[in-house]
N, C-alpha and C positions, 0 to 999 in steps of 0.2 A: 418394602424398603423404606428406611427412615428418610424423611424429606430431605435432610441436609446431606445425606449420601447421595440422593438423586441429583441434588443441585451440584455436588461434586463431580458427577459424571458429565453433566452439561459443561462444567468449567474445564475439564480436560479436553472435551471436543472443541470448545471455543479457543483454548490455548493453541491446539494443533492448527485450527483454521487461521488464527491470528498469525502464527509463525510463518506458515506457508504463504499466505496472501501478502502480508507486510514485507517478507523477504523478496516476494516476486516484485512488488512496487519499488523497493529500494534498488533492486537489480535493474529494472527498466529505467528508473531515474538516472542511475549512475552511468549506464552503458549505452542507452538507446535514445532517450528523450533529449531533444535539442531545444524545444521552446521553453522548458523549465530550466533556468540557469541562475548562476550568481547566488545571491542571498536566499531567494525563494527556493532554490534547488536544495540548499542546506536545510531550509525549514521543512521541506517535504520529507527529506530523509530523517531528520530529527524527530518529526512528529510520528512518522511510521515505526521508528525504533522506540519511541516512548510508549506507543500502543503495545509493543512486545514486551517491554519491561513491566507495564501495568498488568498485563495478562499473566506474565511469568510470576509476579509476586501473588497474584490471585490463586494460581494453581498450586503454589508451594505453601503459602501462608494460610490458605483456606479461611479467609475472614468470614465471620458469621454474626448475625445479631438476633437478639430476642428481646422484644418489648414486653415487660412484665409490670402491670400496675403503673407506678410512677417512675419506673426504672427503664434504662436501656443498657443491656449487656452486649458489649462488643467484644467478641472473643474469637479464638481460633479452634477449628476442628481438625487441624492437620495431624497427620500421623508421623510426621517427621521427628526423629529422636534428637531434638535440640533443646538447649536450655530455654526455660520459660522466658527469660528476658529477651533472648534473640527473637523468638517468635513474636513476642510483644512489639518489638521494633519493627518487624516485617509487616505486621498488620497495620501499624501506624503509618509506615511508609507507603503501604498500599492506599490508604486513605489520603496521604499527602500527594500521591501521584495523580489522582483525579483532579486535585486542585491545580497541579502543574498543567494538565491537559487543557483545563479551561483558560488558565493564564496564557498559555502558549497560543491558543486560538485568538485571544485578544491581541497578542503581538502580531499575528498574521493579519488581522484586520487593520491594525495601525499601519503595517507596511503596505497593504493594498490601498489604503486610504491615501498614503503619501504618494503612491504610483500615480493616482488619478489627479490629486489636488496640488501636491507640492513635490514635483519630481526631483527638484534639486536637493531635497533633503534625504533622498534614498541613499546617498552616499554614507549616511550614519549607520546604515545596515551592511555596509561593505567593509572588507579588510579586517583589521584588528577589532573594530567596533562591533562586528557582528557577534564577537564572543559575548559582549554583554547582553544582547538580545537572546542568546541561547541560554545564558546563565539566569537571567532575570526570572523566568517562569519557575525556576527551582525555589526562589526565595519564598513565595506564598506557600509552597509545598513544605518547606523546612519549618516555616511558622506554624502550619497546621500539625505537622508531626510533633513538634516541641510541645505545642499547646495540649495535644492529646496526652502525651506522656506525663506532663506536669499536672494538668487540671483534672484528668480522668484516672489518675493512678488509684489502684485498689486500696480500700481501707476496711477496717473491721465492720463498720456499719453497713456499708455497701455489700460486702461479702455475705453478712448475715442475711440481708434483705433477699438475696437470690440463692442462697445456699440450698434450700429445699428444692427450688425449681431446677437447678443444675443437676442435683442428685436424682430427681425423679425423672426429668425429661431426657437427660443426656448421660446418665449413669456415670457422672464424673464428681470429683471432689474439687470444690471451688478453689481451694488453696493451691492446687496443681494446674489450674486452668490458666493459660495465657489470656489475660482479660483486661478490659478497660470498662468498669461499671459507671454509668452516668446516672446519678440520682440527685435531682435538683432540690428535693425537700427532705428535711430531717423528720424524725418521728414525731416531734411537737409541731410540725407544720412550718418551722422556720426555714429559711432558704440555705441552702448549701452552695456558697458563692463560686467555688471552684467549678462545679459542674454546671452552674448556671451561666457562667462567663463563657464557657466553651461554645455554646450555640451562637451568641452574637459574633465570635470571632469566625465561626464558619460562614455565617451569613455575610459578614464583611468581606472575607477573602474571595468568596464566590461572586457576591453582588457587585463589587467594584469592577470586576472584570466583565461582568455582563453589561454593566453601564457603558463601558468602552465599546463592547461589541455592538450594542444596540445604537449607540451614537454614530459610529462609523458606518454601520450598515444602512441606517436611514439617510445619512448624508450622501453615501454613494448611490443608493437607490434612486433618490430624487434628483441627483445631479449628474448622473452617469452619462445620459445622452449628450449633454452639453460638454462634459469634460472629455468624453471619448472622441469628439470631433477633432481633437488635437492629434490623434493617433491615425495610423494608416488602417485600411479596412481589415487587414489580417490581424493587426494588433488589437483592433476593437473586438473582434470575435474572441481572441485569446483572453483579453481583460474580462469580458463577460463570463467566459468559462471559469476563470480563477474565482471570480465573485460568486457565482452559483455554487462552486465546490466549497468555498468558505461558508456559505449558508448551510449547506448539507452537513459540513463539519461542525457547525454550531448545533444543529438539530440532534446529532448523534449523541454527544455527552448530555445534552438537555433531557432527551427521551430515556437513555440508557443509564445515566448516572445521577443527574440532579433530581429528576422526578421520583425515582425510587428512593433516594436518600432523604428527601424532604419530610415525608410523614414519619420515617423512622426516628429522625432527630426531634421532631415537634411533639410527638405523642407523650414522652415523659412530662412535658410541661402542661399539656392540655388534659391529660387523663384525670389528675386530681381535681382540677377546676370544674369539670363536668361530671365527675363521679363515674368515669368509665372504668370498668374492671378489665384492663387489657392483659391478654396472654397470647401473644402472637410470635411465631417464628418467622420474623420479618427478614431474616437472612436468606430466605427462599427468593426473595427479589433480586439477589445478587446473581441468580441464574441468568437474568436478562442483561446484567451489566457487561458480562463477557462478550456479548454480541457487538459491542460498541467498536472496538478496533477493526475487525474484518469489515463491518458495515461501512466505516469511514473510508478505508482503503478502496473498497469496491466502487463506492460511490464516486471517489475522486477520479478513479481510472475511467469510469463511464463518462463523466462530465467533461473532462479534459480529452479532447478528441485525438490528440497525438498518441495517447496510450492506447486507445482502441486501434488506431492504424498500425501501431507497432505490433500489438497482440495479433491482429489479423494476418500481419506479414510474417512474423517470426514464429508464432505458435500455431494458430489455426491452419494457415496454409501449409505449415511443415507437417500437419497431420493429414493433409490431403483431403480435406473435407469441405467442398465449396458450399454445401448447404448450410453447415455451421456458421461459415463466414457470413453468408447472406442474412442468416437469422440474427447474428450479433449486430450487424450493420443496422437492420431494421429496427431492432430493439433500442440501440443507442439513439437513433434518430427520433424514435417515439419519446424517449426519456428527455431529450435536449430540446424537442419542439415545445 
């Protein structure tokens, strides 16, 4: 089986898992969970829905990448009978969606930071103002999508550079392929500025939000004991659970999104400098990307104890299996200890 077809099978499995698990998380948060409320409740639901959108775009648009010499070809292997322009928009939206995910994690860290250090400012996340915090993460995603469509649009030189590759490896005609070729160097070695500018934009959009995440994380980590003294014992436990959940939510996109994407983006710049003759189907790494949404939701429900209690009460107990309940409880205690 062709590797990108195998990756497509993983993508479909991951989409089904994401849809079921994230829908379950949203249902629990809306109907059963009492300790997650207000602005944070909306954030949890928004984030779970965002994971479903991300996974849905991946399974329909089927984004894929191939690093070839000094180029990166970002294209679609979807079988949907849609206009090429529509599919190009879909794969660029998929890329923008994971920028939105990182941005929204930064927003959640800011919210959790304010809960601990400046509780009076939490009102800025309530009421009509909460709309801003839900819309803001979309802005970096829109910037990324626009940048990709403008800076990485196909041209004759880039198409000719990868035409033989696409024909030989994928049995496709380059002109019919929904694609974004990134080729930072021209034939004479001069720089192609549009492709070159694209990479710093990606680094900035991701980096600025990771700086916010790291700053808030370190401040909360080193000052949490002092700040939590202002809360009740029960609230202290809850705040710690939310903080640990955010840490895991940061690890998720870092492991499944940022780390796989980094070498893919950097190789076109480094390959000519070091004389590397690159020919890699790097889109196979996307098979790991789809694990992020279900990983995030499962981790969140394990770390925040109320979810475990609700699941044991309304799901496992309903199945009448005491051994399963005890096993889940023991596993959860081990994870949280």
